[in-house]
C-alpha positions as CSV (number, residue, x, y, z in Angstrom):
1,M,7.1,-126.3,-32.9
2,P,6.3,-129.3,-30.6
3,K,9.1,-130.5,-28.3
4,A,9.8,-134.1,-27.1
5,T,12.0,-134.4,-24.0
6,F,13.7,-137.8,-23.3
7,Y,14.7,-138.7,-19.8
8,T,17.1,-141.9,-20.3
9,H,18.8,-144.4,-17.9
10,V,16.1,-143.7,-15.2
11,A,16.6,-146.3,-12.5
12,D,13.1,-146.0,-10.9
13,P,10.7,-144.9,-13.7
14,A,7.6,-145.0,-11.3
15,D,9.1,-142.5,-8.9
16,F,10.5,-140.4,-11.5
17,A,7.2,-140.2,-13.4
18,C,5.6,-138.8,-10.2
19,R,8.3,-136.2,-9.7
20,L,8.2,-135.4,-13.5
21,A,4.5,-134.9,-13.4
22,Q,4.9,-132.6,-10.2
23,R,7.5,-130.4,-12.0
24,A,5.4,-130.4,-15.3
25,L,2.4,-129.1,-13.6
26,Q,4.4,-126.0,-12.4
27,N,4.8,-125.0,-16.2
28,S,1.5,-126.3,-17.5
29,N,-2.2,-126.3,-17.0
30,S,-2.9,-129.8,-18.2
31,I,-1.1,-133.0,-18.3
32,L,-2.0,-136.3,-19.8
33,I,-0.1,-139.3,-18.5
34,W,-0.5,-142.2,-21.0
35,T,0.2,-145.8,-20.0
36,D,0.1,-149.1,-21.9
37,T,-2.6,-150.7,-19.7
38,E,-5.5,-150.0,-17.2
39,T,-3.3,-151.9,-14.6
40,A,-0.5,-149.5,-15.0
41,A,-2.9,-146.4,-15.0
42,A,-4.3,-147.7,-11.6
43,K,-0.9,-148.3,-10.1
44,L,0.2,-144.7,-11.2
45,D,-2.9,-143.4,-9.4
46,I,-2.0,-144.9,-6.3
47,D,1.7,-143.8,-6.7
48,L,0.5,-140.2,-7.2
49,W,-1.7,-140.3,-4.1
50,R,1.3,-141.7,-2.1
51,F,3.9,-139.5,-3.7
52,N,4.3,-136.7,-1.5
53,A,2.9,-136.3,2.1
54,T,3.1,-132.6,2.0
55,S,1.4,-131.8,-1.5
56,F,-1.3,-133.2,-3.5
57,L,-1.1,-133.9,-7.3
58,P,-4.7,-133.6,-8.4
59,H,-5.5,-136.1,-10.9
60,E,-8.1,-138.4,-12.4
61,I,-8.3,-141.7,-14.4
62,W,-10.0,-141.1,-17.8
63,H,-11.6,-144.1,-19.4
64,D,-14.0,-142.9,-22.1
65,G,-16.2,-140.1,-23.1
66,T,-15.4,-136.5,-22.7
67,Y,-11.8,-135.5,-21.8
68,P,-11.9,-134.1,-18.2
69,E,-11.3,-130.3,-18.2
70,D,-11.5,-129.6,-14.6
71,V,-8.4,-131.5,-13.3
72,P,-4.8,-130.8,-14.2
73,I,-3.5,-134.4,-14.4
74,V,-5.3,-136.9,-16.3
75,I,-4.2,-140.5,-16.3
76,S,-5.3,-142.9,-19.3
77,S,-4.2,-146.0,-21.2
78,G,-4.9,-148.0,-24.3
79,N,-3.5,-149.5,-27.6
80,Q,-5.0,-146.5,-29.5
81,L,-4.2,-142.8,-28.7
82,P,-7.1,-140.7,-27.8
83,K,-8.9,-138.8,-30.7
84,Q,-9.4,-135.7,-28.6
85,T,-7.3,-134.2,-25.7
86,T,-6.8,-130.8,-24.7
87,A,-3.5,-131.6,-22.7
88,E,-0.6,-129.3,-23.1
89,V,1.9,-131.8,-22.0
90,V,1.8,-135.6,-22.4
91,L,3.9,-137.7,-20.2
92,N,4.3,-141.0,-22.3
93,L,4.7,-144.2,-20.2
94,S,3.8,-146.3,-23.1
95,A,5.2,-147.5,-26.4
96,A,3.1,-145.1,-28.3
97,F,4.2,-142.5,-30.8
98,W,2.5,-139.2,-30.0
99,C,4.0,-137.6,-33.2
100,D,1.3,-139.7,-34.8
101,T,-1.7,-137.7,-33.2
102,R,-3.5,-134.9,-34.7
103,P,-3.3,-132.3,-33.3
104,Q,0.0,-133.0,-31.8
105,P,0.7,-132.0,-28.0
106,S,3.0,-129.1,-27.6
107,R,5.2,-131.1,-25.4
108,V,6.0,-134.9,-24.9
109,L,7.9,-136.2,-21.9
110,E,9.4,-139.7,-22.4
111,I,10.8,-141.7,-19.5
112,V,13.2,-144.5,-20.5
113,G,14.5,-147.0,-18.1
114,T,18.0,-148.7,-18.1
115,S,17.3,-152.0,-20.1
116,L,18.7,-152.4,-23.6
117,E,15.2,-153.0,-25.0
118,E,13.8,-149.8,-23.4
119,L,16.6,-147.8,-24.7
120,A,16.2,-149.4,-28.3
121,D,12.4,-148.6,-28.3
122,A,13.3,-145.1,-27.2
123,R,15.5,-144.6,-30.2
124,E,12.8,-145.4,-32.4
125,R,10.6,-143.0,-30.9
126,F,13.3,-140.5,-31.0
127,K,13.7,-140.9,-34.8
128,A,9.9,-140.7,-35.3
129,Y,9.5,-137.4,-33.3
130,K,12.6,-135.8,-35.1
131,Q,11.0,-137.0,-38.6
132,S,7.8,-135.4,-37.4
133,G,9.3,-132.0,-36.9
134,F,9.5,-132.2,-33.0
135,E,12.3,-130.3,-31.3
136,I,14.2,-132.9,-29.2
137,E,15.7,-132.6,-25.7
138,H,17.7,-135.4,-23.9
139,H,18.6,-135.8,-20.4
140,N,20.7,-138.6,-19.3
141,M,19.7,-139.6,-15.8
142,Q,22.2,-142.2,-15.1
143,N,23.3,-141.8,-11.4
144,K,20.9,-139.0,-11.0
145,A,17.4,-140.4,-10.6
């Protein structure tokens, strides 16, 4: 059964995304980080390079063509979800509903900020994942991250 994990009330989503990607990489061989725009993907690329001076998170930006198999973290963006990916984990930094993809990823990580709009959007994604048969997990990060 696929699992969706929601991290809500995240004060600094950009920093949290880097930390979450690093942690997810300890338990998975492949992570796709999905953003809304190419600009957001480019910013995340820079954030991952600068994230931790003592370790490196190998990653690559994927635009089109064959999904990169030789790098553990792939960053991409767009209005339409990719037709093919072999990522075990999707770190969703967009408004996309990953429960609508086929095949579904085994795990989706959702980072939700602190605004009422972000929380309302997350509730809709939460409902959609639950209706699609995902196991749901929630972590309230208020005053933690």
